[in-house]
N, C-alpha and C positions, 0 to 999 in steps of 0.2 A: 528313477533317472532317465536323462534324454537319450533318444535314438538318433545318431547322425548318419547321414548318407554320404559316403567320400565320393571324390570325383570320378573312380571308377565305375559308380552307378548311373553316370550321366546319360547313358545310350538307353537306360530302361524307364519305366514308369513305376518303380518300387515304390515311391513316396505316395502316389495317389491310389494303389491298390491295397487290399486287404492281403496279409501275408501271414502266415506262423512261422515259428521256428523251432526247428526240430532237429536233435543230435541224430546224425547219420553214422553208419558203420563206415571204416576206414576205405572198406573196398568199394564204397559209391561216391568215393571224393575226385575231385579231377580240378584241374586248372582251369581257372575262369568262373569257378563256383562262387555264387555269393553267399557268404557266410556273415554271421554276427557275432562280434568279439567284444567281450566286457571289459573296459580299461582296468588294467592293474596298477598303472604307474600313477604316483601320486602327483599332483599339480607340479610342472615344470616348465621350462622353457622348450623341452623337446616334446611336450603332452600336446601335439598339436595335429591336426588331418586336413586335408585340402577337401572341401566340401565341391559338391556338383559345379557352382558356378566359378570355380577357382579360388574363392576365398579360404583363408586359413583360419580355424578356429581352435581355441583351447579346450582342451579337455581336462576331466576331473576324474578320479577313481570312481568307478562304478557306472559311468556313463557306457552307451553301447554304440558300436559303429558297424555299419554295415560295410564291408570291403569285399575283394576278391581274391580266391587262393592263386598264388602266381610263384614266379621263379625270379629272382635278379641275380645277377652276375657282375658288380660293379667293381672293376680292377682298384678303385681308389676309396671306396667306401663299404658296402655291405653285400656279401654272398648270402644268399639264402633260399631255401627251397618249401613249398608247401608239404612236400613229402617227407621231410624232416620233422615235421610236429610229433611230437611224442604223445604217449598216453595220458600226459597232463594237460593237454589240450593248450599248453602254453605257447604262444606264437607272437611276431613282433611285426610291425609296420615296415615292410623292407622299403616301402616309399612312403611320403606323405599322402599320396593320393590312394591309400586304403589298400595297397598290393601287400598281402598278408601272408606271412610264411613263417619258419622257424630259422633264425639267423645260423650260419655254418661257419662264418668266418667275416670279421668285421676290421676295419681300420682302427688303431688305439687313438686317432684323432677325432673319431666320430662323437663319442660319449654315448650315453645310454638312449635305447631306442624306447618307443612307445609299445609298452607291453599289454597283451590282451590274453583273455583266456577264452577259449572256444566255448560259445554257448549253443550254436546250433547252425544248420543250413538254412536260408530263406526258403520257404514252402510257397508256391502259388499254385492254387488249382490242383493240390495234391502231388505235386512234383517239385523237384530242387529246382531253383532258378538258376540260370547260369548266364553269362554274358553273350553267349552265343543264341540264346534265345532272343536277343534283342536287336539282332543284325539283321540289316535290310538287304537282301539279295537283289541286285542290279543286273540288267543285261549286260554281256561283255561288249566294251567299247573299245575301238581302236585308241590307244594313247598317243596323240599327236603334237604334244605341247611341248615347246621347247623348255629344256629343264636347266636350271642354275641349282649344281648341288653343293651342299655343304657338307664336309665330311671332316672327321677329326682323327688325332693319333691316339685319343685316349677320350673317357669321359671329362667332364669338366673343362674342355678346351678352348670353350668360346664360341661353340656352335649355334646356338638358340640366339645369341647375342648378335653375331655375324648376320644370321638368317634375317633377323628384325631389321637390320640396318640395310641389308641389300634391299628387302621389301620397301623401305621407305625411299630409297634412290630410286627404285624402278617405277614407283607411283610417281614420283616427281619428273619420270621421263614420260609419263603419260600411259604406262601399262596398265592393263588389268591384270592383277597377280593372286594366283591361288597359293598358299602355303601349306606344307604338309611335313609330318615326321614319321618317316617309314619305319624306323626301327627303335628299340630302346626299351625302358621301362616306363610305362604310364604316369604322365603328371599333365594335368591340364593347363598348368599356366604357361608351358612351353608354346603350346598353339594359340592360347589366347594372346600371347605376346607379338605373336605373327598378325593376328588379327588387329590389335591394337596398332600396329605400325602401317597397317592400311590393307592387308590382304583381304579381298574381296569374300572368299571363301577358305576355311582351313579344314584340315583332315589330319586323322591319325590312325594309328594300328587299333586304338581302343574302338573306333568306329567298326572294326571287325572283329570285336569281341574278344580282343587278346589284351591281358593285363600287361603284359611284355613280349618281346617278340624273342625271349629265350626258349625256344621251342625246336622242334624237328623241322627239317628242311621241308618234308612233305607237308607238314601243317602252315608252314608260313608261305610258301610259295603261291598257292590259291587264295590265301587272305591278301596277299599283295597285290595281286593281278585283280581282286574284286575291288581294292582300294583304288588302283589305278583306273578302273573303269568309272567309280564315282568320281575322281578327280576329271576325267574326262568328259564327264556329262554336264560341268558348269561352264559358263562363258567365261574365259581368261586368255590372255595373250601369252603369259609366260608361269611356268611353276617354279618356284623355290621351294627344292626338296631337302630336308635335313635328315642324314641318315646317322642316326643317333649311335651313341658309343664309339667304335671304332669296327675298321673291317677284319681285325684280329681277335676282337671278342664274340662270345657266342650268342650275338643276338641276328644272326642271318643278314648282317649287314653288307656281306659279299653278294647275297642273292638279290638284295634290293638294287643295289649297284648294277648287278647284270641285267635286271628288269628295265631299267631306266637308261641303260647305255646308248640305245640307238637315238634317243633324244637329248641326249646330253650336249650342251652348249658351252657351259663353264662349269669349272670346278675350283672350288675354294676350301683349301686345306686347313683346318684350324689346329694349331697344336700348342701343347703345353711345355714342351721341351724342345729346343731347336735341334736337337739330334734325332729326334723321332720322324723328323720330314725324311732323312734318309731311308729309314726302316719301312714306311707305309709305300712311299712312292716305289721302292724297289721290289718290296715283297708282292706289291697288287697293281704294279705297274701304273700307277695313277700318276697322271702329268697335270699337276695344278696350274691354273691360269693365275692364281696369286696365293699367298700364304697368309694367314692372320693368326690371331689366339692370343690366349696368354703369353706366350712366347715372344710376342711381338711389342709387349707393353714398353719396351725401353728402345732406345737406337742400339744397344748392344746386342739387343735380342734380335732385332730385324736385321743388322748388319751381318750376324754370325750365320744366320739362315740363309742369307744369299750367299755369302762364302762358302758356305758346306754344300749347298744344292745347285744354286745358281737361279733360284726362282726368285721373284719380286715378292717382297715381304712388307706388310703395311700394317699398322695398327688402326683396325676399324673405329675404335672408339675417339681416335683423334680426327676433328673435323677437316684437318687439312690432307686428310688422306681421301677425302670422299671424290674429289676428281679422277684421282687414279682407278678407284671402283667404277664410276660411270666410264672413265674410257675403257676399261677392260669388257663391262657389259655391253656397250656400244659396238664394239669390235665382234664379241664373241656372239652377240644376238643380231648382229648386222643391222643394228637400228639404223633409221634413216631409209631403210629399203621396205619398210614393213616388218612385221614380226615374223622372220623367216623360220622354218623347221628344217633347212638344210644345214648339214653337218659344218663344222667351222674347221 
């Protein structure tokens, strides 16, 4: 049967090199390890995986997939951990990007997940291959780009869609834009959407060898700073940075926000529930310049958000909201006086 390389292998050269597959004892396993799983799920709409170029492909029972061990803690979908994989070697795709682990909790609305049986670790030149093997270390750089941050009250609140539209508008304003996703669970399509919208460069935590950012703060902070150094190395006027999930979920979003606070010029808060605006703004002292997301799909939603919080709320999917977005960006980025990095 065929072997497929999931998008979490995109930072590696595994398709171009000779490797073997070896079953390793559990004490040698770790997050970010590249492993091969045999598909146990019969052909179905859920039997799909995201490839290195972001395309989705269908799988059949017996196919093999190279993915990476990791952790996901999605409040609305799936919770799972590679450490929960039992002696039977059964594991699931915690994301379509090839994040592999054992599901410990799942929403009843998700349906069945792609099921695998552990075949073994990827062995290159006599040692197991991990995502961290393929991370390029760069010299530390001062991160001085002005940042437009997109943050949410939960997953699936509309952050990536909002980031994409912000990038389009900034490009129309003449800016050179870099797009980045600092936290969450790896999915290549998210940053590709930023690139399609006009970002000249895109980055995410996968570039730092992390299948997800559900890890310790001690592990995440240096990776975050290296990622910021990489972003700082490209020519750009402004960075649109998505902080995946929400600050209250265990993806280290609070640390990411802390790292970029000095450069923060505009904050867009995406909400799935109007009442969640109050929770995030009060708990984390976030003062959004604009509120959008799933909860702004109707006038009832935008009106309720404004009445509850006093913040301006718009539906970014409605083209008539784009002038308001542009005015907000001109004000916070001091457009017209050059791309200033002075705080607003």
